[in-house]
C-alpha positions as CSV (number, residue, x, y, z in Angstrom):
1,M,0.7,-37.7,34.8
2,T,-2.6,-39.5,34.9
3,T,-2.9,-43.2,35.4
4,R,-4.6,-43.5,32.0
5,A,-1.8,-41.6,30.2
6,L,0.9,-43.6,31.9
7,W,-0.9,-46.9,31.1
8,E,-0.9,-46.0,27.4
9,F,2.7,-44.7,27.4
10,V,4.0,-48.0,28.9
11,R,2.1,-50.0,26.4
12,E,3.2,-47.9,23.4
13,D,6.8,-47.4,24.4
14,F,7.6,-50.8,26.1
15,G,5.1,-53.2,24.7
16,L,3.8,-54.2,28.1
17,D,0.1,-54.9,28.4
18,V,-0.4,-53.5,31.9
19,V,-3.5,-54.9,33.8
20,E,-2.9,-53.0,37.1
21,L,-1.1,-49.8,37.9
22,T,-0.6,-48.5,41.5
23,R,1.1,-45.3,42.6
24,V,4.0,-46.0,45.1
25,H,4.5,-43.5,47.8
26,G,7.7,-42.8,49.7
27,G,11.2,-41.6,48.9
28,A,12.7,-38.1,49.0
29,D,12.8,-37.5,45.2
30,Q,10.1,-34.9,44.6
31,A,11.0,-34.8,40.9
32,A,9.8,-38.4,40.3
33,E,6.7,-40.5,40.3
34,V,7.0,-44.3,40.8
35,W,4.3,-46.8,40.0
36,L,4.0,-50.6,40.5
37,A,2.7,-52.1,37.3
38,R,1.5,-55.7,36.7
39,A,1.6,-57.2,33.2
40,G,0.5,-60.8,33.2
41,E,2.4,-62.6,35.9
42,R,5.2,-60.1,36.1
43,R,5.5,-56.9,38.1
44,Y,7.5,-53.8,37.2
45,A,8.6,-50.5,38.7
46,V,7.7,-47.6,36.4
47,K,9.4,-44.3,37.0
48,W,8.6,-41.0,35.4
49,S,11.4,-38.7,36.4
50,G,12.6,-35.1,35.7
51,G,15.5,-35.3,38.2
52,G,18.9,-36.9,38.3
53,T,20.6,-37.7,35.0
54,D,20.0,-40.4,32.3
55,A,23.2,-42.1,33.6
56,G,21.2,-44.2,36.1
57,A,19.6,-46.3,33.4
58,R,22.9,-46.7,31.6
59,V,24.8,-47.7,34.7
60,S,22.2,-50.3,35.9
61,A,22.0,-51.7,32.4
62,E,25.8,-52.2,32.2
63,L,26.1,-53.6,35.8
64,A,23.3,-56.0,35.2
65,A,24.8,-57.1,31.9
66,A,28.1,-57.6,33.7
67,G,26.4,-59.9,36.2
68,V,26.7,-57.8,39.3
69,A,24.4,-59.5,41.7
70,G,21.8,-57.3,43.3
71,V,21.5,-54.8,40.4
72,A,18.5,-55.0,38.0
73,G,18.8,-53.5,34.6
74,P,16.0,-51.6,32.8
75,V,13.4,-53.1,30.5
76,P,14.2,-51.9,27.0
77,T,11.7,-50.0,24.9
78,R,10.3,-51.4,21.7
79,G,13.1,-49.7,19.9
80,G,15.8,-51.1,22.2
81,E,16.4,-47.9,24.2
82,L,16.8,-47.8,27.9
83,W,14.1,-45.2,28.5
84,S,11.6,-43.2,26.6
85,V,10.7,-39.5,26.9
86,R,7.2,-38.4,27.7
87,E,6.1,-34.8,28.5
88,G,9.8,-33.8,28.8
89,R,10.6,-36.5,31.4
90,R,12.3,-39.9,31.3
91,L,10.1,-42.9,31.5
92,T,11.9,-46.1,32.6
93,V,10.6,-49.5,33.4
94,M,12.5,-51.9,35.8
95,P,11.7,-55.4,37.0
96,W,10.0,-55.1,40.4
97,V,12.3,-56.2,43.2
98,D,10.4,-58.3,45.8
99,G,11.3,-57.7,49.4
100,R,11.1,-55.1,52.1
101,G,13.0,-51.9,52.5
102,A,16.2,-52.2,54.6
103,A,15.5,-48.9,56.2
104,E,12.4,-50.5,57.7
105,V,13.6,-53.9,58.7
106,G,17.4,-53.4,58.9
107,L,20.0,-55.9,57.8
108,T,21.4,-58.9,59.6
109,D,25.1,-59.3,59.8
110,A,24.9,-61.8,56.9
111,E,23.0,-59.3,54.8
112,W,25.4,-56.5,55.6
113,T,28.2,-58.8,54.3
114,A,26.1,-59.5,51.2
115,Y,25.6,-55.7,50.7
116,G,29.4,-55.3,51.0
117,V,29.9,-57.8,48.2
118,L,27.3,-56.0,46.1
119,L,28.9,-52.6,46.5
120,A,32.4,-54.1,45.8
121,G,31.0,-55.5,42.6
122,V,29.7,-52.1,41.6
123,H,33.0,-50.4,42.3
124,S,35.1,-53.0,40.6
125,A,33.0,-53.0,37.4
126,E,34.8,-51.4,34.4
127,P,32.7,-48.7,32.8
128,S,32.5,-48.6,29.0
129,E,33.9,-45.6,27.3
130,G,30.4,-44.4,26.5
131,L,29.4,-44.6,30.1
132,R,32.6,-42.7,31.2
133,R,31.5,-39.9,28.8
134,V,28.1,-39.4,30.3
135,L,28.6,-40.2,34.0
136,P,28.9,-36.9,36.1
137,A,31.6,-36.6,38.7
138,L,29.3,-35.1,41.2
139,N,25.5,-35.1,41.7
140,P,24.3,-32.0,39.6
141,V,22.0,-31.0,42.5
142,S,25.1,-29.8,44.4
143,A,25.5,-26.8,42.0
144,R,22.4,-25.1,43.4
145,M,23.3,-25.6,47.1
146,P,25.2,-22.3,47.9
147,G,22.5,-20.2,46.5
148,L,19.7,-22.1,48.2
149,F,21.7,-21.9,51.5
150,R,21.8,-18.1,51.3
151,E,18.1,-17.9,50.4
152,L,17.2,-20.1,53.4
153,D,19.4,-18.2,55.8
154,E,17.9,-14.9,54.8
155,R,14.4,-16.2,55.2
156,L,14.9,-18.1,58.4
157,T,16.9,-15.3,60.2
158,G,15.3,-12.2,58.7
159,Q,11.6,-12.9,58.0
160,V,8.5,-13.7,60.1
161,P,7.8,-17.4,60.0
162,G,4.7,-18.4,58.0
163,D,3.5,-20.9,60.6
164,E,4.6,-22.9,63.7
165,I,6.5,-25.5,61.7
166,E,8.5,-22.8,59.9
167,A,9.0,-21.1,63.3
168,E,10.5,-24.3,64.7
169,L,12.7,-24.6,61.7
170,A,13.9,-21.0,62.2
171,R,14.8,-21.8,65.8
172,L,16.7,-24.9,64.7
173,W,18.5,-23.0,62.0
174,R,19.5,-20.2,64.3
175,E,20.7,-22.7,67.0
176,H,23.0,-24.4,64.5
177,R,23.7,-21.4,62.2
178,E,27.5,-21.5,62.8
179,L,27.6,-25.1,61.9
180,I,25.3,-24.6,58.9
181,L,27.3,-21.7,57.4
182,G,30.5,-23.6,58.1
183,L,29.3,-26.0,55.4
184,L,29.8,-23.3,52.8
185,E,33.5,-23.2,53.5
186,P,35.4,-24.8,50.6
187,V,37.1,-28.1,51.0
188,D,39.8,-29.9,49.0
189,G,38.5,-31.9,46.1
190,P,38.7,-35.7,45.8
191,R,41.6,-37.5,44.4
192,G,42.5,-41.0,43.1
193,T,41.0,-43.3,40.5
194,P,37.2,-42.8,40.0
195,V,34.9,-45.8,39.9
196,I,31.2,-46.3,39.2
197,C,29.3,-45.2,42.3
198,H,25.6,-45.4,43.1
199,G,25.8,-42.0,44.7
200,D,23.1,-42.6,47.3
201,P,23.5,-46.1,48.6
202,H,21.8,-45.7,52.1
203,L,19.5,-48.3,53.4
204,G,16.5,-46.4,52.0
205,N,17.7,-47.7,48.6
206,V,18.3,-51.3,49.6
207,I,15.7,-54.0,49.3
208,V,16.0,-57.2,51.3
209,G,14.3,-60.4,49.9
210,E,15.9,-63.6,48.9
211,S,19.0,-61.5,48.3
212,V,20.1,-57.9,48.7
213,H,19.3,-55.4,46.0
214,L,20.4,-51.8,45.4
215,I,17.8,-49.7,43.6
216,D,17.3,-46.1,42.3
217,W,20.4,-45.3,40.3
218,D,19.4,-41.8,39.3
219,D,22.3,-40.2,41.2
220,A,25.0,-42.5,39.7
221,V,28.4,-40.8,39.4
222,L,32.0,-41.6,38.4
223,A,33.8,-40.8,41.6
224,A,36.2,-42.0,44.3
225,R,34.8,-45.0,46.2
226,E,34.5,-42.9,49.3
227,Q,31.4,-41.3,47.6
228,D,29.5,-44.5,48.4
229,L,31.5,-45.7,51.4
230,M,30.6,-42.5,53.2
231,F,27.1,-43.9,53.8
232,V,28.5,-46.8,55.9
233,L,31.1,-44.8,57.8
234,G,29.0,-42.8,60.1
235,G,26.6,-39.8,60.1
236,M,23.7,-41.5,58.4
237,G,21.8,-42.5,61.5
238,T,19.5,-45.5,61.0
239,L,20.3,-45.4,57.3
240,G,23.8,-46.8,57.9
241,P,25.3,-49.5,60.2
242,A,24.1,-49.2,63.8
243,N,27.1,-50.7,65.5
244,P,30.7,-51.8,64.9
245,G,29.7,-55.4,64.3
246,Q,27.5,-54.4,61.3
247,L,30.3,-52.2,59.9
248,D,32.7,-55.2,60.3
249,A,30.2,-57.4,58.5
250,F,29.9,-54.9,55.6
251,F,33.7,-54.8,55.1
252,T,33.9,-58.6,55.4
253,G,32.0,-58.6,52.1
254,Y,33.4,-55.5,50.6
255,G,37.0,-56.5,51.3
256,E,40.0,-54.6,52.7
257,T,40.4,-51.0,51.4
258,E,42.3,-48.0,52.4
259,I,40.0,-45.1,53.1
260,D,41.2,-41.7,51.9
261,D,40.2,-39.3,54.7
262,R,40.4,-36.3,52.4
263,N,37.9,-37.9,49.9
264,L,35.7,-39.0,52.8
265,R,35.5,-35.4,54.1
266,Y,34.8,-34.0,50.7
267,Y,31.9,-36.3,50.0
268,R,30.5,-35.9,53.5
269,H,30.7,-32.2,53.0
270,A,28.8,-32.3,49.7
271,R,26.1,-34.6,51.1
272,A,25.7,-32.5,54.3
273,L,25.2,-29.4,52.1
274,E,22.4,-31.2,50.2
275,D,20.8,-32.7,53.3
276,V,20.6,-29.5,55.3
277,A,19.4,-27.3,52.4
278,L,16.9,-29.7,50.8
279,W,15.3,-30.9,54.1
280,A,15.0,-27.3,55.3
281,E,13.5,-26.3,52.0
282,Q,11.0,-29.2,52.2
283,A,10.1,-28.3,55.8
284,I,8.9,-25.0,54.3
285,T,7.3,-26.1,51.1
286,G,6.3,-29.7,51.8
287,P,5.3,-32.4,51.4
288,D,5.9,-34.2,54.8
289,R,7.0,-31.0,56.5
290,E,7.2,-32.4,60.1
291,D,9.1,-35.4,58.9
292,S,11.5,-33.2,57.0
293,L,12.1,-31.1,60.1
294,R,12.7,-34.3,62.2
295,I,15.3,-35.5,59.6
296,L,17.0,-32.2,59.6
297,R,17.4,-32.4,63.4
298,G,19.2,-35.6,62.9
299,V,21.5,-34.2,60.3
300,L,22.5,-31.3,62.6
301,G,22.7,-33.4,65.8
302,P,25.9,-34.4,67.6
303,D,26.1,-37.7,65.7
304,G,24.8,-36.2,62.4
305,L,26.5,-35.8,59.1
306,A,26.9,-32.0,59.3
307,V,29.2,-32.3,62.4
308,L,31.2,-35.0,60.8
309,A,31.5,-33.0,57.6
310,V,33.2,-30.0,59.3
311,S,35.3,-31.9,61.8
């Protein structure tokens, strides 16, 4: 979408007189464009997305209305909707959250505790009946993983690499092929009472400012709490707690909870499938091919999520 078109859509749909619009780079979602918009003295995050589901806007709106600290709700359209549709994609506007990404600056123990309080607030919020009807139980992207795995395996083990990056990817794939194909083995499904889950609450989606905020709700699901807690219980590298003290600080805020190991394994397995396949695909197709290859190495490493998922 051009800047001019987006400018006009935001004005027409949301009634905001934007005076400045800047493309924001970063993030793994290749199906979305994010822009920083300034209207008067206020700043907004404008997202034009063809990925995820529309549940994200619904969830953040309900959580913000319920007073869950650290969750910002969307700006409504002129007609009171949570998003508009432009060129077949959702256009949402959120208040801009000031601060720095936790993936860059990390969290202090006090901030880990605040993050635990935030996630506990999300999990304890009672979803409306309307939200229950639209929230998926699993990220829809998971449905394409087995087929993508097989396509990648055929390409990386049976075809000539297109360049040196793909050749290095092929070497990495063959080195860990037993582990990778092991992720295709079925695992027992989750059990227990489902709750509202962010679905992707790693530090890349946490903003640290005067308080701690959780952003990007496009992958929101109704699932067992282990769906989210997986991200603080190992296997996420620098996107999770770096030491036992940080983990203790998180659960000081979150509160005591009994972890269901079966649920934890299930959600680790689903995430590892996505991470291996999608980072490998991006290492072939781009953008950021070298970074994608580096991230995949971490996923497949001895402390990575793939090993935990099959253990």
